[in-house]
C-alpha positions as a Markdown table, in Angstrom:
| # | Residue | x | y | z |
|---|---|---|---|---|
| 1 | Met | 41.1 | 15.0 | -59.3 |
| 2 | Asn | 39.9 | 18.1 | -61.2 |
| 3 | Cys | 39.0 | 21.2 | -59.1 |
| 4 | Asn | 36.7 | 23.8 | -59.9 |
| 5 | Leu | 36.4 | 27.3 | -58.2 |
| 6 | Ala | 33.4 | 29.6 | -58.3 |
| 7 | Ile | 33.0 | 32.9 | -56.3 |
| 8 | Ser | 29.7 | 34.8 | -55.4 |
| 9 | Thr | 28.8 | 38.4 | -57.1 |
| 10 | Tyr | 28.5 | 39.2 | -53.4 |
| 11 | Ser | 32.6 | 39.3 | -53.3 |
| 12 | Phe | 32.6 | 41.9 | -56.1 |
| 13 | Ser | 30.4 | 44.5 | -54.2 |
| 14 | Arg | 29.8 | 45.6 | -50.9 |
| 15 | Phe | 26.9 | 47.8 | -51.5 |
| 16 | Gly | 28.7 | 50.9 | -51.3 |
| 17 | Ala | 30.6 | 50.0 | -48.6 |
| 18 | Gly | 34.2 | 49.0 | -50.0 |
| 19 | Pro | 36.9 | 50.0 | -52.7 |
| 20 | Glu | 34.7 | 49.8 | -55.2 |
| 21 | Gly | 32.8 | 52.8 | -54.2 |
| 22 | Arg | 29.3 | 53.2 | -54.2 |
| 23 | Asp | 28.6 | 51.8 | -57.6 |
| 24 | Val | 27.7 | 48.9 | -57.8 |
| 25 | Gln | 29.3 | 46.5 | -60.7 |
| 26 | Ser | 27.7 | 45.2 | -63.6 |
| 27 | Leu | 27.1 | 41.5 | -63.3 |
| 28 | Glu | 28.9 | 41.3 | -66.9 |
| 29 | Ser | 32.0 | 43.2 | -65.1 |
| 30 | Met | 31.7 | 40.6 | -62.3 |
| 31 | Ile | 31.7 | 37.8 | -64.8 |
| 32 | Asp | 34.1 | 39.2 | -66.8 |
| 33 | Arg | 36.6 | 39.7 | -64.0 |
| 34 | Ser | 35.8 | 35.9 | -62.6 |
| 35 | Ala | 37.1 | 34.6 | -66.4 |
| 36 | Glu | 39.9 | 36.6 | -66.2 |
| 37 | Leu | 40.8 | 35.3 | -62.8 |
| 38 | Gly | 40.6 | 31.7 | -64.0 |
| 39 | Leu | 37.1 | 30.7 | -61.9 |
| 40 | Gln | 34.7 | 28.7 | -63.9 |
| 41 | Gly | 31.7 | 29.2 | -61.8 |
| 42 | Leu | 29.6 | 32.2 | -60.1 |
| 43 | Glu | 26.7 | 32.5 | -57.5 |
| 44 | Ile | 24.5 | 35.4 | -58.5 |
| 45 | Ile | 23.1 | 37.4 | -55.8 |
| 46 | Gly | 19.7 | 37.3 | -56.4 |
| 47 | Asn | 19.9 | 41.6 | -56.3 |
| 48 | His | 22.6 | 41.5 | -58.7 |
| 49 | Leu | 20.3 | 40.5 | -61.2 |
| 50 | Thr | 18.5 | 43.8 | -61.9 |
| 51 | Asn | 16.8 | 43.0 | -65.3 |
| 52 | Leu | 15.2 | 39.9 | -64.0 |
| 53 | Asn | 11.8 | 39.3 | -65.5 |
| 54 | Leu | 10.9 | 35.5 | -65.5 |
| 55 | Asp | 7.7 | 36.8 | -67.6 |
| 56 | Thr | 10.4 | 37.7 | -70.5 |
| 57 | Pro | 13.0 | 35.0 | -69.9 |
| 58 | Glu | 15.5 | 36.5 | -72.7 |
| 59 | Tyr | 18.1 | 38.3 | -70.3 |
| 60 | Cys | 18.3 | 35.2 | -68.5 |
| 61 | Tyr | 19.4 | 33.2 | -71.4 |
| 62 | Ser | 21.7 | 36.3 | -72.6 |
| 63 | Leu | 23.2 | 35.8 | -68.6 |
| 64 | Lys | 23.7 | 32.1 | -69.3 |
| 65 | Gln | 25.2 | 32.7 | -73.0 |
| 66 | Tyr | 27.7 | 35.4 | -71.6 |
| 67 | Leu | 28.7 | 33.2 | -68.9 |
| 68 | Ala | 29.3 | 30.5 | -71.1 |
| 69 | Ser | 30.8 | 32.6 | -74.0 |
| 70 | Arg | 33.5 | 33.5 | -70.6 |
| 71 | Gly | 33.9 | 29.5 | -69.9 |
| 72 | Met | 32.0 | 29.9 | -66.9 |
| 73 | Ser | 28.4 | 28.6 | -65.5 |
| 74 | Ala | 26.3 | 29.7 | -63.1 |
| 75 | Val | 26.7 | 27.5 | -60.0 |
| 76 | Ser | 24.1 | 28.9 | -57.5 |
| 77 | Val | 21.1 | 31.7 | -56.9 |
| 78 | Ser | 21.3 | 33.8 | -53.5 |
| 79 | Ala | 17.3 | 34.1 | -52.6 |
| 80 | His | 16.6 | 36.7 | -50.1 |
| 81 | His | 13.7 | 35.8 | -47.9 |
| 82 | Asn | 12.8 | 35.4 | -44.7 |
| 83 | Phe | 10.6 | 32.5 | -43.1 |
| 84 | Val | 10.2 | 34.0 | -39.7 |
| 85 | Gln | 6.8 | 36.0 | -40.0 |
| 86 | Pro | 3.8 | 34.9 | -37.8 |
| 87 | Asp | 1.6 | 36.1 | -40.6 |
| 88 | Pro | 0.8 | 33.3 | -42.7 |
| 89 | Ala | 0.0 | 35.3 | -45.4 |
| 90 | Val | 3.1 | 37.7 | -45.4 |
| 91 | Arg | 5.1 | 33.8 | -45.1 |
| 92 | Gln | 3.6 | 32.4 | -48.2 |
| 93 | Gln | 4.8 | 35.8 | -50.1 |
| 94 | His | 8.1 | 34.6 | -48.9 |
| 95 | Ile | 7.5 | 31.3 | -50.0 |
| 96 | Asp | 6.5 | 32.6 | -53.1 |
| 97 | Arg | 9.9 | 34.9 | -53.5 |
| 98 | Leu | 12.2 | 32.1 | -52.5 |
| 99 | Asn | 10.2 | 29.9 | -55.4 |
| 100 | His | 10.8 | 32.8 | -57.6 |
| 101 | Trp | 14.6 | 32.4 | -57.0 |
| 102 | Val | 14.4 | 28.7 | -58.0 |
| 103 | Asp | 13.1 | 30.0 | -61.4 |
| 104 | Ala | 15.4 | 32.3 | -61.7 |
| 105 | Ala | 17.9 | 29.3 | -61.3 |
| 106 | Val | 16.1 | 27.3 | -63.7 |
| 107 | Glu | 16.4 | 29.7 | -66.3 |
| 108 | Ile | 19.8 | 30.6 | -66.1 |
| 109 | Gly | 21.2 | 26.9 | -65.2 |
| 110 | Ala | 22.1 | 26.9 | -61.7 |
| 111 | Pro | 21.3 | 23.9 | -60.1 |
| 112 | Tyr | 21.5 | 25.3 | -56.2 |
| 113 | Val | 19.5 | 28.1 | -54.9 |
| 114 | Arg | 21.4 | 29.7 | -51.6 |
| 115 | Ala | 18.9 | 30.0 | -48.9 |
| 116 | Phe | 18.2 | 31.7 | -45.5 |
| 117 | Gly | 17.1 | 30.0 | -42.3 |
| 118 | Gly | 15.2 | 33.3 | -41.2 |
| 119 | Arg | 15.7 | 35.8 | -38.6 |
| 120 | Trp | 13.1 | 38.1 | -36.3 |
| 121 | Gly | 14.5 | 41.1 | -37.3 |
| 122 | Thr | 14.0 | 42.2 | -34.1 |
| 123 | Val | 17.3 | 44.4 | -34.0 |
| 124 | Pro | 17.5 | 46.2 | -37.5 |
| 125 | Asn | 20.7 | 48.2 | -36.8 |
| 126 | Phe | 22.9 | 45.7 | -38.9 |
| 127 | Asn | 26.1 | 46.9 | -36.8 |
| 128 | Asp | 24.1 | 46.2 | -33.3 |
| 129 | Phe | 22.9 | 42.4 | -34.7 |
| 130 | Met | 26.6 | 41.8 | -35.4 |
| 131 | Asp | 27.4 | 43.4 | -31.8 |
| 132 | Ala | 25.0 | 40.4 | -30.7 |
| 133 | His | 27.0 | 37.8 | -32.7 |
| 134 | Gly | 23.7 | 37.4 | -35.0 |
| 135 | Glu | 21.1 | 36.7 | -31.9 |
| 136 | Glu | 18.0 | 38.7 | -31.5 |
| 137 | Pro | 14.9 | 38.6 | -28.9 |
| 138 | Pro | 11.7 | 36.8 | -30.6 |
| 139 | Ile | 8.8 | 39.4 | -31.5 |
| 140 | Asp | 6.6 | 39.5 | -28.3 |
| 141 | Gly | 4.1 | 37.0 | -27.8 |
| 142 | Tyr | 6.2 | 34.5 | -30.1 |
| 143 | Thr | 8.9 | 32.0 | -29.2 |
| 144 | Asp | 12.4 | 30.5 | -31.1 |
| 145 | Asp | 9.9 | 27.5 | -31.4 |
| 146 | Asp | 7.6 | 29.5 | -33.2 |
| 147 | Ala | 10.3 | 30.9 | -35.5 |
| 148 | Phe | 11.4 | 27.1 | -36.1 |
| 149 | Arg | 8.0 | 25.5 | -36.9 |
| 150 | Trp | 7.0 | 28.2 | -39.7 |
| 151 | Ser | 10.7 | 28.1 | -41.3 |
| 152 | Ile | 10.9 | 24.3 | -41.5 |
| 153 | Asp | 7.1 | 24.4 | -42.8 |
| 154 | Ala | 8.3 | 26.4 | -45.6 |
| 155 | Phe | 10.9 | 24.9 | -46.4 |
| 156 | Lys | 8.8 | 21.9 | -46.8 |
| 157 | Lys | 7.0 | 23.4 | -49.7 |
| 158 | Ser | 9.8 | 25.4 | -51.0 |
| 159 | Ala | 11.7 | 22.2 | -51.2 |
| 160 | Val | 8.9 | 20.1 | -53.3 |
| 161 | Tyr | 8.8 | 22.9 | -55.7 |
| 162 | Ala | 12.3 | 23.1 | -56.1 |
| 163 | Gly | 13.2 | 19.3 | -56.5 |
| 164 | Ser | 10.0 | 19.7 | -59.3 |
| 165 | Arg | 12.2 | 22.0 | -61.4 |
| 166 | Gly | 15.4 | 20.3 | -60.7 |
| 167 | Val | 16.7 | 22.8 | -58.4 |
| 168 | Thr | 18.3 | 22.1 | -54.7 |
| 169 | Leu | 18.1 | 24.2 | -51.8 |
| 170 | Leu | 21.1 | 24.7 | -50.1 |
| 171 | Leu | 20.5 | 25.9 | -46.7 |
| 172 | Glu | 22.9 | 28.7 | -45.7 |
| 173 | Asn | 24.1 | 28.8 | -41.7 |
| 174 | His | 23.8 | 32.5 | -41.7 |
| 175 | Trp | 22.6 | 34.5 | -38.3 |
| 176 | Gly | 19.5 | 34.2 | -37.2 |
| 177 | Leu | 18.1 | 30.8 | -37.1 |
| 178 | Thr | 20.8 | 29.1 | -38.6 |
| 179 | Gly | 23.2 | 31.0 | -37.0 |
| 180 | Thr | 24.5 | 28.2 | -35.1 |
| 181 | Ala | 25.6 | 24.2 | -35.7 |
| 182 | Ala | 22.3 | 23.3 | -33.5 |
| 183 | Gly | 20.0 | 26.2 | -35.3 |
| 184 | Thr | 21.1 | 24.7 | -38.8 |
| 185 | Leu | 21.1 | 20.7 | -37.6 |
| 186 | Arg | 17.2 | 21.6 | -36.2 |
């Protein structure tokens, strides 16, 4: 059986909190290092696509060529969105944001987009959030049932869009609503 290995660009940059210092490496240097390590694939964190403009997709095409020239391909794009939004208009903005990352994945040839279940944001300090094991109370006047309903509805809409573009959404079991197996299954 043949096995291919991939890495996330997140592993190359801890946003100034690691030995690489305060400077975020260029995406090209991450690709070069991955190729040197003999990896075949790369998950690209959306924040690392700093030159992304889907109205002029030349950057995406050059990135796809850069990956291919080093024997690699884009495995997935990591989206940045949060469907746990009481305001339907704000929630729609986050659906549009996830769909934007689907479009980016199409342009760079990635078949997957890694998506988040969402969180309340009531514990804004990350260290406090970690101390609470990624759990936080709902916004006053709302319940976790509300959050799951919003998130499930938004995922249905985005999944239809992603499917129409040939992309599969991958739900990450990552804090908030999907921080537990039960939440992820729900």
